[in-house]
C-alpha positions as CSV (number, residue, x, y, z in Angstrom):
1,M,110.5,90.0,89.6
2,S,109.1,90.9,92.5
3,A,110.7,94.9,92.9
4,P,113.0,96.9,92.0
5,T,116.4,95.8,94.3
6,T,116.8,99.5,95.0
7,S,114.4,99.5,97.3
8,R,115.1,97.5,99.7
9,P,115.3,98.2,102.9
10,A,119.1,98.6,104.7
11,L,119.2,95.3,106.3
12,S,121.6,93.1,107.7
13,P,123.6,91.7,104.6
14,V,123.4,88.1,103.5
15,A,125.7,86.1,105.1
16,A,128.7,85.4,101.9
17,P,130.0,82.0,101.3
18,A,133.8,82.0,100.4
19,R,134.8,82.8,96.5
20,G,136.0,79.9,95.8
21,A,132.3,78.5,96.3
22,R,130.0,80.1,94.2
23,L,129.9,81.0,90.9
24,D,131.2,84.0,88.9
25,W,128.4,86.9,89.0
26,R,127.6,87.5,85.7
27,V,126.7,83.7,85.4
28,R,124.1,84.0,88.6
29,F,122.6,87.3,86.8
30,A,122.1,85.3,83.6
31,V,120.2,82.5,85.8
32,L,118.1,85.4,87.6
33,S,117.4,87.0,84.2
34,V,116.2,83.7,83.2
35,V,114.3,82.2,85.9
36,W,112.2,85.4,86.3
37,G,111.5,85.3,82.7
38,F,110.2,82.1,82.7
39,S,108.2,82.8,85.6
40,F,105.6,84.3,83.3
41,L,105.5,81.0,81.3
42,L,105.0,78.6,84.4
43,I,101.8,80.9,85.3
44,K,100.7,80.5,82.1
45,V,101.4,76.7,82.4
46,G,99.7,76.5,85.7
47,T,96.7,78.1,85.1
48,E,95.7,75.4,82.9
49,A,94.9,73.3,85.5
50,Y,94.9,75.4,89.0
51,A,93.2,78.3,90.0
52,P,94.9,82.2,89.9
53,F,94.4,82.1,93.5
54,Q,96.2,78.5,94.0
55,V,98.6,78.8,91.5
56,A,99.5,82.1,94.1
57,L,99.3,79.7,96.7
58,G,101.6,77.2,95.6
59,R,103.9,80.1,94.2
60,V,104.7,81.1,97.9
61,L,104.4,77.9,99.4
62,F,107.0,76.5,97.6
63,G,109.0,80.0,97.6
64,A,108.3,80.1,101.6
65,L,109.9,75.9,102.0
66,A,112.7,77.2,99.9
67,L,114.0,80.0,101.9
68,L,113.2,78.1,105.4
69,T,115.3,75.5,104.2
70,V,118.2,77.9,103.8
71,L,117.6,79.7,107.3
72,L,117.4,76.1,108.7
73,V,120.9,75.2,107.1
74,R,122.3,78.8,108.4
75,R,120.6,78.4,111.5
76,E,119.0,81.5,111.3
77,R,115.5,82.7,113.0
78,L,112.9,84.2,112.1
79,P,112.1,87.3,113.0
80,R,110.4,88.1,116.6
81,G,107.6,90.9,117.8
82,R,104.2,90.9,117.3
83,R,104.8,94.4,115.5
84,T,107.6,93.3,113.0
85,W,105.2,90.2,112.1
86,G,102.1,92.7,111.4
87,H,104.3,94.9,108.7
88,L,105.1,91.9,107.4
89,A,101.7,90.4,106.8
90,V,100.9,93.6,105.0
91,A,104.1,93.6,103.2
92,A,103.0,89.9,102.2
93,L,99.8,91.0,100.8
94,L,101.5,93.9,98.7
95,L,104.3,92.1,97.8
96,N,103.1,88.6,97.4
97,T,99.8,87.7,97.9
98,A,97.7,90.3,95.5
99,P,100.4,90.6,92.9
100,F,100.9,86.8,92.6
101,S,97.1,86.8,92.3
102,L,97.2,89.7,89.9
103,F,99.3,87.9,87.3
104,A,97.6,84.9,87.5
105,Y,94.2,86.1,86.7
106,A,95.7,87.9,84.3
107,E,97.3,84.9,82.2
108,L,94.4,83.7,81.9
109,S,93.5,86.5,79.0
110,I,96.5,87.7,77.7
111,P,100.0,86.2,76.5
112,S,102.6,85.7,79.2
113,G,104.9,87.8,77.4
114,L,102.7,90.6,77.4
115,A,102.2,90.1,81.4
116,G,106.5,89.9,81.6
117,I,106.4,93.5,79.8
118,C,103.6,95.0,82.5
119,N,105.8,93.6,85.1
120,A,108.7,96.2,83.8
121,T,106.4,98.9,84.4
122,S,107.1,98.6,88.0
123,P,109.8,101.1,87.9
124,L,107.9,103.7,86.9
125,W,104.5,103.2,88.9
126,G,107.7,103.5,91.7
127,M,109.2,106.7,90.2
128,A,105.8,108.5,90.2
129,L,104.8,107.3,93.8
130,S,107.8,107.9,95.1
131,L,108.0,111.9,94.4
132,V,105.0,111.7,96.2
133,A,105.8,109.2,99.4
134,L,109.8,109.5,99.7
135,S,110.8,113.0,100.0
136,E,114.7,111.9,99.5
137,D,113.4,110.8,95.5
138,R,113.3,114.5,94.2
139,P,112.2,114.8,90.5
140,T,114.3,116.1,87.6
141,R,114.3,116.5,84.0
142,R,115.3,113.2,82.9
143,R,113.0,111.1,85.4
144,F,110.1,112.7,84.5
145,A,110.9,112.0,80.6
146,G,111.6,108.9,81.5
147,L,108.1,108.7,83.0
148,G,106.3,109.8,79.9
149,L,108.3,107.9,77.7
150,G,107.4,104.7,79.4
151,F,103.8,105.3,80.0
152,L,104.4,106.0,76.1
153,G,105.7,102.5,75.5
154,V,102.7,100.7,77.5
155,L,100.4,102.7,75.1
156,T,102.3,101.3,72.1
157,V,102.5,97.4,73.5
158,L,98.9,97.7,74.2
159,G,98.2,99.4,71.0
160,A,96.4,102.2,71.4
161,W,96.0,103.7,68.1
162,Q,93.7,100.7,66.9
163,G,91.4,101.0,69.8
164,F,93.4,98.1,72.2
165,S,92.0,95.3,69.5
166,G,93.2,92.1,69.6
167,I,94.3,93.0,73.7
168,D,91.9,91.8,76.7
169,A,91.6,95.0,78.6
170,K,90.9,93.5,81.9
171,G,93.6,91.4,81.7
172,A,96.1,94.0,80.8
173,A,94.8,95.8,83.4
174,L,95.5,93.4,86.0
175,A,98.8,92.7,85.0
176,L,99.6,96.9,85.4
177,L,97.7,96.9,88.8
178,A,100.2,94.0,89.9
179,S,103.0,95.9,88.6
180,L,102.1,98.7,90.3
181,C,101.7,96.7,93.6
182,Y,105.4,96.0,93.9
183,P,106.2,99.7,94.4
184,I,103.3,100.5,96.9
185,G,104.9,97.3,98.8
186,W,108.5,98.4,99.2
187,I,107.4,102.4,100.1
188,Y,105.8,100.7,103.2
189,V,108.6,98.2,103.7
190,R,111.3,101.7,103.9
191,R,109.2,103.3,105.6
192,T,108.0,100.4,108.4
193,L,110.6,97.4,108.2
194,A,113.7,99.4,107.0
195,S,115.5,99.1,110.5
196,T,114.3,95.3,111.4
197,P,116.9,93.2,112.6
198,G,117.9,90.2,110.7
199,S,118.5,89.2,107.0
200,P,116.8,89.7,104.2
201,V,116.4,85.9,103.5
202,A,114.9,85.7,106.8
203,L,112.5,88.9,106.3
204,T,111.4,87.3,103.0
205,G,111.0,84.1,104.6
206,A,109.0,85.1,106.9
207,Q,106.9,87.5,104.4
208,L,106.4,84.2,102.2
209,L,105.2,82.7,105.1
210,V,102.1,84.5,106.4
211,S,101.6,85.1,102.4
212,T,101.3,81.0,102.1
213,L,98.5,81.6,105.4
214,Q,96.6,84.4,103.4
215,L,96.6,82.4,100.0
216,L,95.3,79.4,102.2
217,L,92.5,81.5,103.3
218,V,91.4,83.6,100.5
219,S,91.5,79.9,98.2
220,A,89.6,78.1,100.9
221,L,86.7,80.5,100.7
222,F,87.2,81.3,96.8
223,T,88.2,77.7,95.3
224,S,87.1,74.2,95.0
225,A,90.3,71.8,95.8
226,P,91.4,70.4,92.9
227,T,90.2,67.2,91.7
228,S,93.7,66.3,90.1
229,F,97.1,67.2,89.8
230,P,98.5,66.7,86.3
231,L,102.3,66.8,85.9
232,W,103.2,69.4,83.6
233,P,100.7,72.3,85.5
234,T,101.7,71.1,88.8
235,L,105.7,71.1,88.2
236,S,105.5,74.6,86.9
237,V,103.9,75.6,90.3
238,I,106.3,74.1,92.0
239,A,108.9,75.5,89.9
240,L,107.6,78.9,90.3
241,G,107.7,78.8,93.7
242,A,110.9,77.3,94.8
243,L,113.1,78.8,91.9
244,G,110.7,81.6,90.3
245,T,110.4,83.1,94.0
246,G,112.6,81.1,97.0
247,M,116.4,80.7,95.2
248,A,115.6,83.6,92.8
249,L,115.5,86.2,95.8
250,Q,118.4,84.6,97.6
251,M,120.4,85.0,94.6
252,Q,119.2,88.8,93.9
253,Y,120.4,89.2,97.3
254,G,123.9,87.8,97.3
255,L,124.1,90.0,93.6
256,V,122.9,93.0,96.0
257,T,126.1,92.3,98.2
258,E,128.7,91.4,95.3
259,V,127.7,94.2,93.2
260,G,125.5,96.4,94.8
261,P,121.9,97.3,93.7
262,T,122.4,99.5,90.6
263,T,124.0,96.7,88.9
264,A,121.8,93.6,90.5
265,Q,118.3,95.7,89.2
266,M,119.7,95.5,85.5
267,V,118.2,92.1,85.8
268,A,114.3,93.8,85.5
269,Y,115.7,94.8,81.8
270,F,116.1,91.2,80.6
271,I,112.9,90.0,82.2
272,P,110.3,91.1,79.6
273,V,112.8,89.5,77.0
274,I,113.0,86.6,78.1
275,A,109.4,86.0,78.8
276,T,108.1,87.0,75.2
277,A,110.8,85.0,73.7
278,A,109.8,81.9,75.7
279,G,106.1,82.9,75.3
280,V,106.6,82.9,71.5
281,L,109.2,79.8,71.3
282,L,107.4,77.5,73.9
283,L,103.6,78.8,74.1
284,G,103.4,79.6,70.3
285,E,102.0,83.2,71.4
286,Q,101.8,85.6,68.4
287,L,104.4,88.9,68.4
288,H,103.1,91.4,66.4
289,W,105.6,94.3,66.1
290,N,104.2,97.2,68.8
291,T,104.9,94.7,71.2
292,P,109.0,94.5,71.1
293,V,109.2,98.5,70.0
294,G,106.8,99.2,73.1
295,A,108.7,96.8,75.3
296,A,112.0,98.5,74.1
297,I,110.2,102.2,75.5
298,V,108.9,101.0,78.7
299,L,112.7,99.6,79.1
300,A,114.3,103.2,78.3
301,G,111.7,105.2,80.3
302,A,112.6,102.9,83.1
303,A,115.9,103.3,82.7
304,L,115.6,107.1,82.5
305,T,113.6,106.9,86.1
306,Q,116.6,105.0,88.0
307,T,118.9,107.9,86.8
308,R,120.0,110.0,89.6
309,R,121.7,113.3,90.4
310,H,125.5,112.3,91.5
C-alpha cells in the first residue's frame, strides 16, 4: 500500500532464492493483496488504544526491524553517504511518516474500508503530478479520461450528490491527502535516488529506520506515553509493521523481479476490495451501495491512467 510499483527507481534487483525454494508467484500475489488489504483494519484496531502517531511509529519500527533482519541474514549493508541519507530522510517523510500518520488520524473518524478506497487514488494523483514533474510521462486522451473517471469515482464514494452526508469530511480529506503523499514521494525518489547503489530492501530498511526516528520525535512532542498495552491493538500494530510494511515490501520486490512491475502493481486493485470486506465482516462497518460502485469507478480510472503507448 505504499506506492505504485512502477514508480520504483531502477536499483539493483533483489537477490532471488532458488525457484524450488519459493512459493508460486500467484500465491505470493494473493498473500500480498490480503496483507495490504487488512492493513487498514489493523490501523483501525491499533487506534483504539494508541494515538495515531504511536500507531505510525509502531508500524515503521517493526517494519524496519523486519527488513534489517533480512539484511542481517543476507549480510547486506545499509546505504552509505551523507547525501544519500539526506534524500532518504525526505523520502521517509513523504512515503512513511506523513501518510502512515494521516491514515491513522483519518481512521479515527472514517471506516477502514473507506480509507482503503482512498488509498487506491494514489495512481490518479501520481498521473496528475507526473504530467508536470516527469517529462517522460506524456499525457494521452486515455490517461486524461482515466483521471476524470477516477475522481468521479471518489465523488461517488463520498456521496457528493447528497452533500457528503454520513461521511466525515475531515477524515476523508486526511485519507486522500495520505494517498497524495505517495506519488509525491516516489517522484522525489526517482529524481534523487534512482542511481543509488544497493538493493531496494537495503534502501527501504534505511528509509524506515529514518522514519522511526522522525516519528519518535513527533510522538515525544505531541503524545503521552501509553499507560497500558492492550493485547489486540498491540498485536495489530506489530502485525501492521512486521507483515504489512516489512514482509509485504520484500514480497513486492520479489514479485517485481519475477513477473515485472506491470503485473505486480495490479495488487493495488485488490486492496480496497479486501479492506472493505474486512471492515464489514470483522468490524461491522456499514456498506452503502455507492461505496462499492464508487470504488469500482476509482479502480477503472486508475487502470486507465496506467496504460501507456507501446
